[in-house]
C-alpha positions as CSV (number, residue, x, y, z in Angstrom):
1,M,0.0,0.0,0.0
2,T,1.1,3.6,-0.6
3,N,0.0,7.0,0.5
4,G,-0.7,9.9,-1.8
5,N,2.8,11.2,-1.7
6,S,4.7,8.0,-2.7
7,T,5.1,5.9,-5.8
8,A,5.1,2.1,-5.5
9,T,8.1,0.1,-6.5
10,V,8.2,-3.6,-7.2
11,A,11.2,-5.8,-6.2
12,G,13.4,-2.8,-5.8
13,K,12.8,-1.5,-9.4
14,S,12.6,2.1,-10.2
15,P,9.2,3.7,-10.7
16,A,8.1,4.5,-14.2
17,G,10.3,7.3,-15.6
18,G,12.9,6.9,-12.9
19,Y,15.4,4.7,-14.7
20,W,17.2,7.7,-16.2
21,R,18.1,8.9,-12.7
22,D,19.6,5.5,-11.9
23,Y,21.6,5.5,-15.1
24,Y,22.7,9.1,-14.3
25,Q,23.8,8.0,-10.8
26,L,25.9,5.2,-12.4
27,T,28.1,7.9,-13.9
28,K,29.0,9.5,-10.6
29,P,28.1,13.0,-12.0
30,R,29.7,15.1,-9.3
31,V,33.0,13.3,-9.8
32,V,32.8,13.6,-13.5
33,A,32.1,17.3,-13.3
34,L,35.3,17.8,-11.2
35,L,37.3,15.7,-13.7
36,V,35.9,17.8,-16.6
37,L,36.8,21.0,-14.8
38,T,40.4,19.9,-14.5
39,A,40.4,18.9,-18.2
40,W,39.1,22.4,-19.1
41,V,42.1,23.9,-17.3
42,G,44.4,21.7,-19.3
43,M,42.7,22.9,-22.5
44,V,42.9,26.5,-21.6
45,L,46.5,26.5,-20.4
46,A,47.6,24.6,-23.5
47,T,47.2,27.8,-25.6
48,P,48.1,31.4,-24.9
49,G,44.7,32.7,-25.9
50,L,41.3,31.1,-26.3
51,P,41.4,27.4,-27.2
52,N,39.5,26.1,-30.2
53,L,35.9,26.0,-28.9
54,Y,34.9,23.0,-31.1
55,L,37.8,21.0,-29.6
56,V,36.8,22.1,-26.1
57,L,33.2,21.0,-26.6
58,M,34.0,17.7,-28.3
59,G,36.9,17.0,-25.9
60,S,34.8,17.7,-22.8
61,L,31.9,15.6,-24.0
62,G,34.2,12.6,-24.9
63,I,36.1,12.8,-21.7
64,A,32.9,13.1,-19.7
65,M,31.4,10.1,-21.4
66,L,34.4,7.8,-20.9
67,S,34.7,9.0,-17.3
68,G,31.1,8.2,-16.8
69,A,31.6,4.8,-18.4
70,A,34.5,4.1,-16.0
71,A,32.2,5.1,-13.0
72,A,29.5,2.8,-14.3
73,F,31.9,-0.2,-14.6
74,N,33.0,0.6,-11.1
75,H,29.4,0.3,-9.9
76,V,29.1,-3.1,-11.6
77,L,32.4,-4.5,-10.2
78,D,31.8,-3.1,-6.7
79,Q,28.1,-3.9,-6.3
80,K,28.6,-6.6,-3.7
81,I,30.9,-4.4,-1.7
82,D,28.6,-1.4,-2.1
83,A,25.7,-3.5,-0.7
84,E,27.7,-4.0,2.6
85,M,28.6,-0.3,3.1
86,A,26.2,2.3,4.4
87,R,27.6,5.0,2.1
88,T,26.9,3.0,-1.1
89,S,24.1,0.6,-0.2
90,A,21.4,2.7,-1.8
91,R,23.1,2.7,-5.2
92,P,21.0,1.4,-8.2
93,L,22.7,-2.1,-8.4
94,P,22.7,-3.1,-4.7
95,K,19.0,-2.0,-4.5
96,G,18.1,-3.9,-7.7
97,R,16.8,-0.8,-9.5
98,L,19.0,-1.7,-12.4
99,S,20.4,-5.1,-13.5
100,T,24.0,-5.9,-14.1
101,V,23.2,-6.4,-17.8
102,Q,21.6,-3.0,-18.0
103,A,24.6,-1.3,-16.2
104,V,27.2,-3.1,-18.4
105,S,25.3,-2.3,-21.6
106,F,25.1,1.4,-20.5
107,A,28.8,1.5,-19.6
108,I,29.9,-0.1,-22.9
109,T,27.7,2.3,-24.9
110,L,29.1,5.3,-23.2
111,A,32.6,4.1,-23.6
112,V,32.3,3.3,-27.3
113,V,30.5,6.5,-28.2
114,G,32.9,8.6,-26.1
115,F,36.0,6.9,-27.6
116,L,34.7,7.3,-31.2
117,L,33.8,10.9,-30.5
118,L,37.3,11.7,-29.3
119,L,38.9,9.7,-32.1
120,F,37.1,11.3,-35.0
121,T,36.5,14.9,-33.7
122,V,39.5,15.5,-31.5
123,N,42.6,13.3,-32.0
124,A,43.8,9.7,-31.6
125,L,46.2,10.5,-28.7
126,T,43.4,11.9,-26.5
127,A,41.1,9.1,-27.4
128,Y,43.5,6.3,-26.5
129,L,44.8,8.1,-23.4
130,T,41.2,8.5,-22.1
131,L,40.4,4.9,-22.9
132,A,43.6,3.9,-21.0
133,S,42.4,6.0,-18.0
134,L,39.0,4.1,-18.1
135,F,40.8,0.7,-17.9
136,G,43.1,2.1,-15.2
137,Y,40.2,3.0,-13.0
138,A,37.7,0.4,-13.8
139,L,40.0,-2.6,-14.0
140,V,43.4,-2.0,-12.5
141,Y,42.1,0.1,-9.5
142,T,38.7,-1.4,-8.9
143,M,39.4,-5.1,-9.6
144,V,43.0,-5.4,-8.4
145,L,44.5,-2.5,-6.3
146,K,41.4,-1.7,-4.2
147,R,41.2,-5.3,-3.0
148,A,45.0,-5.9,-2.7
149,T,46.9,-3.1,-1.1
150,P,46.3,-0.1,1.3
151,Q,48.3,1.9,-1.3
152,N,45.4,1.4,-3.7
153,I,44.4,5.0,-3.9
154,V,48.0,6.2,-4.4
155,I,48.7,3.9,-7.3
156,G,45.2,3.9,-8.8
157,G,44.9,7.6,-8.3
158,L,46.9,8.2,-11.5
159,A,43.8,7.3,-13.6
160,G,41.8,10.0,-11.9
161,A,44.6,12.5,-12.3
162,M,44.7,12.2,-16.1
163,P,42.0,14.7,-17.2
164,P,44.3,17.8,-17.2
165,L,46.6,16.0,-19.6
166,L,43.7,14.8,-21.7
167,G,42.4,18.4,-22.0
168,W,45.9,19.5,-23.0
169,T,46.3,16.8,-25.7
170,A,42.8,17.6,-27.0
171,I,44.0,21.0,-27.9
172,T,47.6,20.4,-28.9
173,G,47.7,16.7,-29.9
174,S,50.9,16.3,-27.8
175,V,52.1,15.7,-24.3
176,D,53.8,18.6,-22.5
177,A,55.7,18.9,-19.2
178,N,53.3,21.6,-18.0
179,A,50.3,19.2,-18.5
180,L,52.1,16.5,-16.5
181,L,52.6,19.1,-13.7
182,L,48.8,19.5,-13.5
183,V,48.5,15.7,-13.4
184,M,51.0,15.7,-10.5
185,I,48.8,18.2,-8.5
186,V,45.7,15.9,-8.8
187,F,47.8,12.8,-8.2
188,T,49.2,14.3,-4.9
189,W,45.8,15.6,-3.9
190,T,44.0,12.3,-4.2
191,P,45.4,10.4,-1.2
192,P,44.7,13.0,1.5
193,H,41.3,13.6,-0.1
194,F,40.2,10.0,-0.1
195,W,41.9,8.9,3.1
196,A,39.9,11.5,5.0
197,L,36.7,9.8,3.7
198,A,38.2,6.4,4.5
199,I,38.7,7.5,8.1
200,H,35.1,8.6,8.3
201,R,33.9,5.3,6.8
202,C,36.6,3.1,8.4
203,N,34.1,0.6,9.8
204,D,32.3,0.3,6.5
205,Y,35.6,-0.6,4.7
206,A,36.5,-3.0,7.5
207,K,33.1,-4.7,7.2
208,A,33.6,-5.0,3.4
209,N,37.1,-6.4,3.9
210,I,38.7,-3.6,1.8
211,P,42.3,-2.8,2.8
212,M,42.0,0.9,3.0
213,L,44.9,2.5,5.0
214,P,42.8,3.3,8.1
215,V,41.8,-0.4,8.2
216,T,45.2,-1.9,7.7
217,H,47.4,0.7,9.6
218,G,45.0,2.4,11.9
219,I,43.4,5.8,12.0
220,E,46.2,7.6,13.8
221,F,48.8,6.5,11.3
222,T,46.5,7.5,8.4
223,K,46.1,11.0,10.0
224,T,49.8,11.4,10.1
225,V,50.2,10.4,6.4
226,I,47.4,12.8,5.5
227,L,49.2,15.6,7.2
228,L,52.4,14.8,5.4
229,Y,50.7,14.5,2.1
230,T,49.1,18.0,2.5
231,V,52.7,19.4,3.0
232,L,53.8,17.6,-0.1
233,L,50.7,19.0,-2.0
234,F,51.6,22.5,-0.9
235,V,55.1,22.1,-2.5
236,V,53.7,20.6,-5.7
237,C,51.1,23.4,-6.0
238,L,54.0,25.9,-6.0
239,L,55.4,24.4,-9.1
240,P,53.1,26.2,-11.6
241,Y,54.3,29.5,-10.3
242,L,58.0,28.5,-10.0
243,V,58.1,27.3,-13.7
244,G,56.3,30.4,-15.0
245,M,53.1,28.6,-15.8
246,S,51.1,30.8,-13.6
247,G,51.4,34.2,-11.9
248,V,51.2,35.9,-8.5
249,L,47.4,35.6,-8.3
250,Y,47.5,31.8,-8.5
251,L,50.4,31.8,-6.0
252,V,48.5,33.7,-3.4
253,V,45.3,31.7,-3.7
254,A,47.1,28.4,-3.9
255,C,49.0,29.2,-0.7
256,C,45.8,30.1,1.1
257,L,44.0,26.9,0.0
258,N,46.9,24.7,0.9
259,L,47.4,26.2,4.3
260,R,43.7,25.7,5.0
261,F,44.0,22.0,3.9
262,M,47.1,21.6,6.1
263,H,45.1,23.1,9.0
264,F,42.3,20.6,8.5
265,A,44.9,17.8,8.5
266,W,46.6,19.2,11.6
267,L,43.3,19.4,13.4
268,M,42.5,15.8,12.5
269,K,45.8,14.7,13.9
270,Y,46.1,16.8,17.1
271,R,42.6,18.3,17.8
272,P,40.2,15.5,16.7
273,A,36.5,16.2,16.7
274,A,33.3,14.5,15.5
275,N,32.9,14.7,11.7
276,L,36.2,16.4,11.3
277,A,37.4,13.8,8.8
278,M,34.3,14.3,6.7
279,D,34.7,18.1,6.9
280,T,38.2,17.6,5.7
281,F,37.0,15.4,2.8
282,K,34.4,18.0,1.8
283,F,37.0,20.9,2.0
284,S,39.4,18.9,-0.2
285,I,36.8,18.9,-3.0
286,V,36.4,22.7,-2.7
287,H,40.2,23.0,-2.6
288,L,40.8,21.2,-5.9
289,M,37.9,23.0,-7.6
290,L,39.1,26.5,-6.5
291,L,42.7,25.7,-7.2
292,F,41.9,24.8,-10.9
293,L,39.5,27.7,-11.2
294,I,42.2,30.2,-10.1
295,L,44.6,28.6,-12.7
296,L,42.0,29.6,-15.3
297,V,41.5,33.1,-14.0
298,D,45.2,33.7,-13.6
299,H,45.9,32.5,-17.1
300,Y,43.4,34.9,-18.6
301,V,44.5,37.8,-16.4
302,R,48.1,37.3,-17.6
303,W,46.9,36.9,-21.2
304,Q,45.0,40.2,-21.1
305,I,48.0,42.0,-19.7
306,T,50.2,40.8,-22.5
307,L,47.7,42.0,-25.2
């Protein structure tokens, strides 16, 4: 029986018209949005002026589709683990709102269309690098590293750090040291970002038998490593300014953002409080978003000055 404000579901299936939301959820849209933002920065910084808007549009769409496909494959491969964890138990596959066949078909379709889009409208280098990132995240990280080592997010984080390089190659058709520097920023940011969440959800990961660092080495050890990583991240984030890739505006904002991240990490280690790990995780997302946005702003400010 249902009341006037609810819609009946049968055997966990989505109500009529609700499937599109479940497919949308499979793509992890918030994660994809952040990845595309970092790809945009790679596109913009690859050229002194405005990048080719057609390449920006096609490149963004292709990268987003392949990133969404990787996320969907992750849902499929992790559905049993997701069912055991409070954070992920309501996802479409554990709840039975979508079948494995539906999710796999959706992921394959996204991957094929996204790859072909990049191959024929952008360039082959970007298409194959993006496809490699999909395999790195969906297969190497999800199937192997996540279940095998507490360093899973460190090693597997490279796949998630690739979008700035993909954006760069979409515009230039080549790999550049400055693009790799942007990759290095995301790569260094990923462990403290994810380990903060892992601390907050430590019991979930232990229940699912996933060897995240807080499970295998303890929460206090993880807090120490997070603090050290935020120091390393501070140093890495100075590099765009030191190599002349960005200017003073970026330097000031980057220092402020990284000092705040370090402060969160220090509080977690020496002044622990309820929900502080989750607050740190949430700030880390804001940190990366603002850091890459200020790279964009700084780039165009400097470009306008040189005109």
